[in-house]
C-alpha positions as CSV (number, residue, x, y, z in Angstrom):
1,M,96.0,87.6,136.0
2,G,93.7,90.6,136.3
3,V,96.3,93.4,136.7
4,K,99.9,93.8,135.6
5,H,102.1,96.6,134.6
6,A,102.9,96.9,130.8
7,D,106.5,97.8,131.5
8,H,106.9,94.3,133.0
9,V,105.7,92.5,129.8
10,P,108.6,91.4,127.6
11,A,108.9,93.0,124.2
12,E,109.7,91.0,121.1
13,P,111.2,92.5,117.9
14,I,109.1,92.4,114.7
15,T,111.8,91.6,112.1
16,A,109.7,92.5,109.1
17,G,110.1,96.2,110.0
18,R,112.8,98.4,111.4
19,G,112.8,99.4,115.1
20,V,109.5,97.7,115.8
21,H,108.7,95.9,119.1
22,K,105.5,94.2,120.3
23,Q,104.3,93.3,123.8
24,V,101.3,91.0,124.3
25,L,99.7,92.7,127.2
26,I,96.6,90.4,127.3
27,G,96.9,87.2,125.3
28,P,94.4,84.5,124.3
29,E,95.3,82.5,127.4
30,E,94.0,85.4,129.5
31,A,91.0,86.6,127.6
32,P,88.6,84.6,125.4
33,H,87.7,87.1,122.7
34,F,90.4,89.8,122.2
35,A,94.2,90.2,122.6
36,M,95.7,93.6,123.6
37,R,99.2,94.4,122.4
38,R,101.4,97.5,122.7
39,F,103.6,98.3,119.8
40,T,106.6,100.7,119.9
41,I,108.3,101.9,116.7
42,A,111.6,103.7,117.2
43,P,112.4,107.1,115.6
44,G,113.2,106.4,112.0
45,G,111.4,103.0,112.3
46,F,108.7,101.6,110.1
47,M,106.5,98.5,109.4
48,P,106.2,97.9,105.6
49,K,103.0,97.4,103.8
50,H,101.2,94.2,104.8
51,T,97.8,92.7,105.4
52,N,96.3,90.8,108.3
53,R,93.5,88.3,108.3
54,V,92.0,90.0,111.4
55,E,90.9,93.6,112.0
56,H,92.9,96.0,114.2
57,E,91.6,98.6,116.6
58,Q,94.3,101.0,117.7
59,Y,94.8,103.9,120.2
60,V,97.9,106.1,119.9
61,L,99.6,106.6,123.2
62,S,102.6,108.8,122.2
63,G,104.8,109.9,119.3
64,H,103.7,110.6,115.7
65,A,103.5,108.5,112.6
66,R,102.3,108.3,109.1
67,I,100.0,105.4,108.6
68,G,98.9,104.1,105.2
69,I,95.5,102.3,105.2
70,G,94.4,101.2,101.7
71,D,95.0,104.2,99.4
72,E,94.9,106.8,102.2
73,V,97.8,108.2,104.2
74,Y,97.1,109.6,107.7
75,Q,99.2,111.7,110.2
76,V,98.5,110.4,113.7
77,G,99.5,111.3,117.2
78,P,98.5,110.9,120.8
79,G,94.7,110.4,121.3
80,N,94.1,109.3,117.7
81,V,92.0,106.1,117.2
82,V,92.7,104.0,114.1
83,Y,90.6,101.2,112.6
84,I,92.1,98.8,110.1
85,P,89.6,96.3,108.5
86,A,90.7,92.7,108.0
87,G,92.6,92.2,104.7
88,V,93.3,95.9,104.0
89,P,96.9,96.8,103.2
90,H,98.5,99.1,105.8
91,W,101.9,100.4,106.9
92,Y,103.5,102.6,109.6
93,A,106.4,105.1,109.6
94,T,107.5,107.0,112.7
95,V,107.7,110.8,112.3
96,G,110.0,112.9,114.6
97,D,112.5,112.1,117.3
98,E,110.3,110.1,119.7
99,P,109.0,106.6,119.5
100,F,105.6,106.0,118.2
101,V,103.6,103.9,120.7
102,F,100.1,102.5,120.3
103,I,97.8,99.9,121.7
104,C,96.4,97.4,119.2
105,V,93.4,95.2,120.0
106,V,92.7,92.2,117.7
107,P,90.2,89.3,117.9
108,N,91.6,86.0,119.2
109,Q,91.3,84.3,115.8
110,E,94.0,82.8,113.6
111,D,95.9,85.7,112.0
112,V,98.0,85.6,108.9
113,T,100.3,88.5,108.1
114,T,101.2,88.9,104.5
115,L,104.1,91.2,103.7
116,L,103.3,93.1,100.5
117,E,106.6,95.0,100.1
118,E,110.1,94.8,101.5
119,G,111.8,97.8,102.9
120,H,110.4,101.2,103.7
121,P,106.7,102.0,103.2
122,I,105.5,104.3,100.4
123,H,105.3,108.0,101.4
124,D,102.7,109.5,99.0
């Protein structure tokens, strides 16, 4: 399908984190090279440190978060663009009282997510 509304795409929980949901807006069955997903992390939510086999290109739609990428920690909000190279450890933690929402584009290749720590991500 060429056009659809993101609010009509079902969200699935990501159980490795807390308060994390993912919607596959454009999947491999629709586009040959890239998948587009929308992630929502609730206030107080997080995704612990992990790696992925594929790179991530992200665009923050709303809310604020701290993101760890490798050894660096970033404060991000609406309009920020984030690049996470394949294999680099990263984590997310929502900051404030509103959900952190971002678009994540990944190549349509086999991805493996490796959880590097359980529980809440490191904050400094």
